[in-house]
C-alpha positions as CSV (number, residue, x, y, z in Angstrom):
1,M,-0.6,14.8,-21.4
2,Q,-3.0,12.8,-19.3
3,Y,-3.4,13.2,-15.5
4,L,-4.3,10.1,-13.4
5,R,-4.7,10.4,-9.6
6,I,-4.4,7.6,-7.1
7,G,-3.8,7.1,-3.4
8,P,-4.9,8.3,0.0
9,P,-5.0,12.0,1.0
10,W,-1.5,12.2,2.5
11,A,0.0,10.3,-0.5
12,R,-2.2,11.4,-3.4
13,I,-0.1,10.7,-6.5
14,E,-0.8,12.5,-9.7
15,L,0.6,10.6,-12.7
16,R,1.4,12.9,-15.6
17,V,1.5,10.5,-18.5
18,R,3.0,11.8,-21.8
19,D,3.2,8.6,-23.8
20,E,-0.3,7.5,-25.0
21,K,0.9,3.9,-25.2
22,L,1.3,3.9,-21.5
23,I,-2.2,4.9,-20.6
24,S,-3.8,1.5,-21.0
25,G,-1.1,-0.1,-19.0
26,V,-1.4,2.4,-16.2
27,D,-5.2,1.9,-16.2
28,Y,-4.8,-1.8,-16.1
29,L,-2.4,-1.7,-13.2
30,F,-4.2,0.8,-11.0
31,G,-7.8,0.5,-12.0
32,N,-10.1,3.3,-13.1
33,V,-8.0,6.4,-12.2
34,E,-8.5,9.6,-14.1
35,G,-8.7,13.3,-13.7
36,N,-7.4,16.7,-14.6
37,K,-4.3,18.5,-13.6
38,T,-4.6,20.0,-10.1
39,D,-2.6,22.6,-8.2
40,N,-3.2,21.0,-4.8
41,D,-0.1,21.5,-2.7
42,N,-0.4,18.0,-1.2
43,I,-0.3,16.3,-4.6
44,I,2.7,14.1,-5.4
45,A,3.5,14.9,-9.0
46,I,5.1,12.1,-11.0
47,E,5.9,12.5,-14.7
48,V,5.7,9.2,-16.5
49,L,7.9,8.6,-19.5
50,G,8.1,5.7,-21.9
51,A,11.0,5.9,-24.3
52,D,14.2,3.9,-24.0
53,S,16.2,7.2,-24.1
54,D,14.2,8.5,-21.1
55,V,15.3,5.6,-19.0
56,E,19.0,6.2,-19.9
57,T,18.6,10.0,-19.3
58,I,17.2,9.5,-15.8
59,K,19.9,6.9,-15.0
60,G,22.4,9.6,-16.0
61,E,20.9,12.0,-13.4
62,I,21.2,9.4,-10.5
63,T,24.1,10.1,-8.2
64,G,25.4,8.3,-5.1
65,F,25.4,4.7,-6.2
66,D,26.6,2.9,-9.4
67,T,24.7,-0.4,-9.3
68,P,20.9,-1.1,-9.8
69,G,18.9,-0.6,-6.6
70,Q,17.2,2.1,-4.5
71,A,18.5,4.7,-2.1
72,L,17.4,7.9,-0.3
73,I,20.2,10.5,-0.5
74,N,19.8,14.0,0.7
75,G,16.1,13.9,0.6
76,K,15.9,12.4,-2.9
77,Y,14.8,8.8,-3.7
78,Y,16.7,7.2,-6.5
79,A,15.8,3.9,-8.0
80,Y,16.8,2.0,-11.2
81,E,17.0,-1.4,-12.8
82,S,18.0,-2.4,-16.3
83,D,14.7,-1.3,-17.9
84,W,13.3,1.5,-15.7
85,A,14.5,4.4,-13.6
86,G,13.0,7.0,-11.3
87,I,13.9,10.1,-9.2
88,Y,11.7,11.6,-6.5
89,D,12.3,14.7,-4.4
90,T,10.6,14.0,-1.0
91,D,10.6,17.7,0.0
92,A,9.3,19.1,-3.3
93,R,6.9,16.1,-3.7
94,E,7.7,15.7,-7.4
95,G,9.6,13.3,-9.5
96,K,9.7,11.3,-12.7
97,V,9.9,7.7,-13.8
98,A,10.7,6.1,-17.1
99,I,9.5,2.7,-18.1
100,N,11.2,0.7,-20.8
101,E,9.0,-1.8,-22.7
102,G,6.1,-1.3,-20.3
103,N,7.8,-2.6,-17.1
104,F,4.9,-1.8,-14.8
105,T,6.3,-4.0,-12.1
106,G,9.2,-1.6,-11.7
107,F,6.9,1.4,-12.0
108,D,4.7,-0.1,-9.2
109,T,7.8,-0.6,-7.0
110,F,8.8,3.1,-7.4
111,L,5.3,4.4,-6.5
112,R,4.9,2.0,-3.6
113,Q,8.1,3.2,-1.9
114,I,6.9,6.9,-2.3
115,A,3.5,6.1,-0.8
116,I,5.0,4.1,2.1
117,Y,7.5,6.9,2.8
118,H,4.8,9.5,3.1
119,S,2.6,7.2,5.1
120,Y,5.2,7.1,7.9
121,E,5.7,10.8,7.5
122,N,2.0,11.3,8.3
123,G,1.8,8.8,11.1
124,Y,0.2,5.9,9.2
125,L,1.5,2.4,9.5
126,P,1.7,0.2,6.3
127,L,0.9,-3.5,6.8
128,H,0.9,-6.6,4.5
129,S,-2.8,-7.3,5.0
130,V,-6.2,-7.8,3.6
131,A,-8.8,-5.2,4.6
132,F,-12.5,-5.2,4.0
133,E,-15.8,-3.6,5.0
134,Y,-18.9,-5.5,6.0
135,H,-22.1,-3.9,7.1
136,G,-20.4,-0.6,7.8
137,K,-17.6,-2.1,9.9
138,T,-14.0,-2.2,8.7
139,Y,-11.5,-5.1,9.5
140,I,-7.9,-5.6,8.7
141,C,-6.1,-9.0,8.7
142,P,-2.3,-8.5,8.7
143,G,-0.2,-11.4,7.5
144,E,2.9,-12.5,5.7
145,S,3.0,-14.0,2.2
146,D,1.0,-17.2,1.8
147,S,-0.8,-16.6,5.1
148,G,-4.2,-16.6,3.4
149,K,-4.8,-12.9,2.8
150,S,-5.8,-13.3,-0.9
151,T,-7.8,-16.4,0.0
152,I,-9.9,-14.4,2.4
153,A,-10.3,-11.6,-0.1
154,G,-11.5,-14.1,-2.8
155,L,-13.9,-15.9,-0.4
156,I,-15.7,-12.8,0.8
157,K,-15.5,-10.5,-2.2
158,D,-19.2,-11.0,-3.1
159,E,-20.4,-10.3,0.5
160,A,-17.9,-7.7,1.7
161,E,-16.2,-4.7,0.1
162,V,-12.5,-5.5,-0.1
163,Y,-10.1,-2.6,0.2
164,S,-6.9,-4.4,-0.7
165,D,-5.4,-7.8,-0.3
166,E,-1.8,-6.5,-0.5
167,I,-1.0,-3.3,1.4
168,N,-3.2,-1.3,3.8
169,V,-2.3,1.4,6.2
170,I,-3.8,2.2,9.7
171,G,-3.7,5.5,11.5
172,G,-5.5,8.7,12.3
173,E,-7.9,9.6,15.0
174,P,-10.2,7.8,15.2
175,M,-8.1,5.0,13.7
176,Q,-8.8,4.4,10.0
177,V,-7.9,1.9,7.3
178,W,-6.8,2.9,3.8
179,P,-5.5,0.8,0.9
180,L,-2.5,1.7,-1.0
181,P,-3.8,1.3,-4.6
182,F,-1.1,-0.4,-6.4
183,R,-0.4,-3.8,-8.1
184,G,-2.2,-6.5,-6.1
185,T,-4.9,-4.2,-4.9
186,S,-8.6,-5.3,-5.3
187,Q,-10.4,-2.8,-7.4
188,N,-13.5,-2.3,-5.1
189,K,-11.9,0.4,-2.9
190,I,-9.0,1.6,-5.1
191,G,-7.9,5.1,-4.2
192,T,-10.5,5.5,-1.5
193,G,-11.0,4.2,2.0
194,G,-10.9,5.8,5.4
195,G,-13.1,3.2,7.0
196,I,-13.0,3.4,10.8
197,L,-11.2,0.3,12.1
198,S,-13.5,-2.1,14.0
199,A,-11.0,-4.9,14.7
200,V,-7.6,-6.3,13.8
201,L,-8.0,-10.0,12.9
202,I,-4.9,-12.3,13.1
203,H,-6.0,-15.0,10.7
204,R,-5.3,-18.8,11.0
205,K,-6.4,-21.4,8.5
206,A,-8.8,-23.9,10.1
207,T,-11.5,-26.4,9.4
208,K,-14.1,-24.4,11.4
209,A,-14.7,-20.7,11.6
210,S,-14.3,-19.0,15.0
211,T,-12.8,-16.0,16.7
212,E,-10.9,-16.0,20.0
213,E,-9.1,-13.4,22.1
214,I,-5.4,-12.9,22.0
215,S,-3.1,-11.0,24.4
216,R,-1.6,-7.7,23.0
217,K,1.9,-9.1,23.6
218,A,1.2,-12.1,21.5
219,A,-0.5,-10.0,18.9
220,L,2.5,-7.7,18.7
221,R,4.8,-10.6,17.8
222,D,2.4,-11.7,15.0
223,I,1.6,-8.3,13.5
224,E,5.2,-7.1,13.7
225,K,6.1,-9.5,10.9
226,S,3.6,-7.7,8.6
227,V,5.0,-4.2,9.0
228,I,6.2,-2.8,5.7
229,L,9.2,-0.5,5.7
230,P,10.5,1.6,2.9
231,T,13.3,-0.2,1.1
232,F,15.7,2.6,2.1
233,A,14.5,2.7,5.8
234,D,17.0,3.9,8.3
235,S,17.0,3.2,12.1
236,N,14.8,6.2,12.7
237,T,12.1,4.8,10.4
238,K,12.3,1.4,12.0
239,N,11.9,2.9,15.5
240,R,9.0,5.0,14.2
241,A,7.3,1.8,12.8
242,F,7.6,0.0,16.2
243,T,6.3,3.0,18.0
244,L,3.3,3.3,15.7
245,L,2.6,-0.4,16.0
246,T,2.7,-0.5,19.8
247,D,0.6,2.7,20.1
248,Y,-2.1,1.5,17.7
249,L,-2.3,-2.0,19.4
250,L,-3.0,-0.3,22.7
251,T,-6.3,1.0,21.3
252,A,-7.4,-1.5,18.7
253,D,-9.6,-4.5,19.3
254,I,-7.7,-7.6,18.3
255,Y,-8.8,-11.2,17.8
256,I,-7.7,-14.4,16.2
257,L,-9.8,-15.4,13.2
258,N,-9.8,-19.1,12.5
259,F,-11.1,-19.3,8.9
260,P,-12.2,-22.2,6.7
261,K,-12.4,-22.1,3.0
262,N,-16.0,-20.8,2.8
263,S,-17.2,-17.2,2.9
264,R,-20.2,-17.8,5.2
265,G,-18.0,-19.2,7.9
266,I,-15.8,-16.1,7.8
267,I,-18.8,-13.7,7.8
268,N,-20.4,-15.6,10.7
269,A,-17.2,-15.5,12.7
270,I,-16.7,-11.7,12.4
271,T,-20.3,-10.9,13.1
272,S,-20.0,-12.8,16.4
273,I,-17.3,-10.3,17.7
């Protein structure tokens, strides 16, 4: 058994990997994560299995729906596809997942949903975004797919410390930024974070770098599109997301970042704020 720990304090996941063949895949997916078994009550314990028979066994334990998908039923998160399956008890903070033929995409999906669920539970708002730290200041750029998040991360990675270019969460007092360290996460800040938020940057592709002010009402319309909900979100979760978003926007400094395809322009723009 090998124990690998990833994630922020409120969603610290301890992967308990039995199959040695899965170790290299898990390391590749999540970066350099390692450790020993812990008895911390806040740990989310996930047993990772790798045999075909394990997938079928877990599928046999899933109740409440008969087709591939995901659901939260009586406090238990069930998920399965043809080649992976998982069960997680949200109250006990423990579960198991089986991966057939190294399907780490499905594995990643399962863990993401657990981390997103506990983020809302602890008052943290997950956003599709790129977050980075430059000279001790932390910035987050929310955005939908193809909005330029990965482009920004790639341009500034040699000058700034990138948290993640996929999913970051904001919350806490003072407001902090944490990456959720899963597939698509830059390796620099994997499993760590907690940088105090300096500004939210709504990014726009441009030929010349600059920043400009934006009204909170307009910012809300933009950032709302970047909010990530659990796949099994109910109306209460959706209301919670909107409340967190509006509360956080009341206190955050927000700007439009017009960015060209060069790192110096982006750095010059943010340092002018």
